[in-house]
MILOPA-963131 format. One line per field, with one value per residue (C-alpha): residue number from 0; residue in three letters; chain; x, y, z. Coordinates in Angstrom, 3 decimals. Last residue first. Example, Ala and Ser with C-alpha at 12.3 -4.5 7.8 and 13.67 -1.06 7.14 Angstrom:
% residues 2
num <- c(1, 0) .
residu <- c(SER, ALA) .
chaine <- c(A, A) .
east <- c(13.670, 12.300) .
north <- c(-1.060, -4.500) .
up <- c(7.140, 7.800) .
END
This chain:
% residues 82
num <- c(81, 80, 79, 78, 77, 76, 75, 74, 73, 72, 71, 70, 69, 68, 67, 66, 65, 64, 63, 62, 61, 60, 59, 58, 57, 56, 55, 54, 53, 52, 51, 50, 49, 48, 47, 46, 45, 44, 43, 42, 41, 40, 39, 38, 37, 36, 35, 34, 33, 32, 31, 30, 29, 28, 27, 26, 25, 24, 23, 22, 21, 20, 19, 18, 17, 16, 15, 14, 13, 12, 11, 10, 9, 8, 7, 6, 5, 4, 3, 2, 1, 0) .
residu <- c(ASN, VAL, PHE, GLU, ILE, GLU, TYR, PHE, GLU, MET, VAL, ALA, ASN, ALA, LEU, LEU, LYS, GLN, ALA, ALA, GLU, ASN, ALA, VAL, ALA, ARG, ALA, ALA, GLU, GLU, THR, PRO, ALA, ASP, ILE, GLN, LEU, THR, ILE, HIS, LYS, GLY, VAL, ARG, VAL, ASP, ASN, VAL, ASN, THR, ILE, GLY, LEU, ASN, LYS, LEU, GLY, GLY, LEU, VAL, ALA, LYS, GLY, GLN, PRO, ASP, LEU, LEU, ASN, LYS, LEU, PRO, MET, VAL, LYS, ILE, GLN, VAL, THR, PHE, SER, MET) .
chaine <- c(A, A, A, A, A, A, A, A, A, A, A, A, A, A, A, A, A, A, A, A, A, A, A, A, A, A, A, A, A, A, A, A, A, A, A, A, A, A, A, A, A, A, A, A, A, A, A, A, A, A, A, A, A, A, A, A, A, A, A, A, A, A, A, A, A, A, A, A, A, A, A, A, A, A, A, A, A, A, A, A, A, A) .
east <- c(53.101, 55.376, 58.550, 61.491, 63.793, 66.508, 67.752, 70.808, 70.929, 73.173, 74.941, 72.602, 69.565, 66.676, 63.127, 63.628, 66.087, 67.732, 64.624, 62.382, 64.950, 65.269, 61.502, 61.166, 64.001, 62.464, 59.159, 60.970, 62.699, 59.384, 57.956, 55.410, 55.108, 52.382, 53.872, 52.156, 54.746, 55.167, 57.567, 59.083, 61.266, 64.053, 64.740, 67.720, 67.547, 70.328, 70.781, 67.203, 67.209, 66.235, 62.519, 61.753, 59.709, 62.596, 64.840, 62.412, 62.394, 66.199, 66.261, 63.657, 65.792, 68.894, 67.018, 65.941, 69.527, 70.894, 74.679, 76.310, 78.386, 75.335, 73.958, 70.463, 67.642, 65.280, 63.136, 61.384, 58.373, 57.181, 53.710, 53.634, 50.853, 51.044) .
north <- c(-34.598, -31.575, -31.688, -29.508, -27.312, -25.195, -21.821, -19.612, -15.833, -12.875, -13.658, -16.561, -14.249, -16.579, -16.870, -16.166, -18.223, -20.393, -20.912, -21.626, -24.042, -25.874, -26.125, -27.537, -30.030, -31.056, -31.737, -33.945, -35.839, -36.271, -37.909, -37.276, -33.537, -31.090, -28.595, -26.747, -24.237, -22.851, -19.972, -19.039, -15.935, -14.749, -12.766, -13.597, -12.571, -12.742, -12.699, -12.922, -12.656, -8.972, -9.018, -5.665, -4.343, -2.093, -5.202, -6.922, -3.895, -3.830, -7.531, -6.896, -4.078, -6.303, -9.048, -6.561, -5.348, -8.906, -8.490, -11.218, -14.152, -16.334, -15.982, -14.502, -17.048, -18.603, -21.524, -23.346, -25.490, -28.034, -29.502, -32.223, -33.121, -36.278) .
up <- c(34.238, 33.932, 31.852, 32.910, 30.848, 32.461, 31.261, 31.520, 31.271, 30.421, 27.134, 26.330, 26.332, 27.087, 25.694, 22.002, 19.948, 22.588, 24.710, 21.734, 20.259, 23.578, 23.947, 20.417, 21.006, 24.332, 22.552, 20.031, 22.835, 24.661, 21.559, 18.774, 19.489, 20.488, 22.932, 25.794, 26.997, 30.511, 31.170, 34.538, 34.390, 36.654, 39.797, 42.020, 45.681, 48.260, 52.043, 53.333, 57.167, 57.181, 56.452, 58.089, 55.172, 54.108, 54.112, 51.754, 49.470, 49.350, 48.428, 45.726, 44.284, 44.391, 42.531, 39.871, 39.509, 39.059, 38.760, 36.704, 38.019, 38.669, 35.159, 35.251, 35.405, 32.871, 34.031, 31.199, 31.996, 29.468, 29.203, 26.563, 24.129, 22.090) .
END
């Protein structure tokens, strides 16, 4: 079976997000002043061939742990798309 998996990678909440701060500053420069915080992350979509959803989740988890997310600075969430 083929599964579409989305992985959201975001900076840990207790770490500074310089890219988010730059976007927040840009928004304020554009006159958009009612935004209080911005966090910038990555959205990755994988198409995985696997016999079961559990097997596909294991592949996505391994990819995220080994390549897509830096565990020291980021966390990730896996979601299946219909």
